[in-house]
N, C-alpha and C positions, 0 to 999 in steps of 0.2 A: 534925177538922180531915182531908179527905182529898185527893184528887187523882183528874185525871181516866186516870193510869195504869191509873187501878181499875172507868172508866164502859164500861160493854158497848157501845156509840154509839160509841166511840172509840182508847179506851187497851187494852181486849181484842185488837181485831185491827188495832192498829199495832205495828211493830213502834218506834217512835223514842218514844214515848212507851211507859217502861219496862220497852223489850222484854230488857233483861239479869237484870229483876228480877219474875221470875213471887211470888217472896214476896210483893217490896210492891204490885204491883196488886193482885195474889189476897184479901189483907188490905185495904188501900183498897179495896176489888171488897168485903166481908163487910159494910167500917165503913158502905155504903152503902145496904146492904137492910140493918142495924138502926139503921142512918137511918128507911129508909121503919116498920118492924118498929112501929118508940119511937115514929113518928108516928104512925101507925093509934092504939097502944096506949092514948096522952093524948090523944087527939080531945077534944074537951070542956072540959076541965079547963084549959086558960090555957101548959098548956104545950108551946112549941114546939118543936120535932126540926128539925137542918136541916142537910143537912154543905159542909163550903166546903175549893173546891180553892182557894188561894192563889197558886197558878200559880207555873212552878217562884222560887226565889229562890234571890238573891244571899247564899248565906249562909259563901259561907265567897272570900271578895269575893280572898285572897291566896292561891291556888289560879291562877287564876290560868282554871278552864273556866267559869263563869257570867258567864264577858265579856257574854250576852246576857239572861241575867233580870232579873228587878224589882227593884227594891229589898226589905232587907223592910222600909219605913215602905210603900209601894204596894203588900205583900202585904198588909198590914195592916187594909188600910180596908174589905179584905169583907169578912174576920173582928167587925171590930167592928159593920158592918152589922150580921149573923148576928145580935151576939151583942145587939145593942141592940132589935131589931124590940118593936114594938111586941105591943096582946093580940090584933091582929086581922091579926099579919104574916102570913106561909106557911110552909107546916109538911109540912118529910115532901119534902124539893125539896133539890136538887145543884148549888150558884151557883158564883159566881164575881164577887166585884165587885159582886154584889148583882142577876146576870144569871144566871138558871137554864139551867143545862149541864145539859142528855145526859145519862141516864145511861145 
């Protein structure tokens, strides 16, 4: 489970995406790098390795600070998509809702 906050293309350069949480952003960057490395290591084995960003998800709606966030049900759809890919599915990618995101 990754985050756009760890994307070199977006998250690390945009102070609005994880801007006040550099440890979080960097840990997600490391996870994305590990995804790419493992996808290469498992190439040809039938094991697919991908990172998924669920988007901002309202996991604590009682606080009121996630009013514009996605529902857990909506966020979970992209995770289920990645977990149920067939053997010919993509590997080494970074996705949200089944759509590739920039690293």
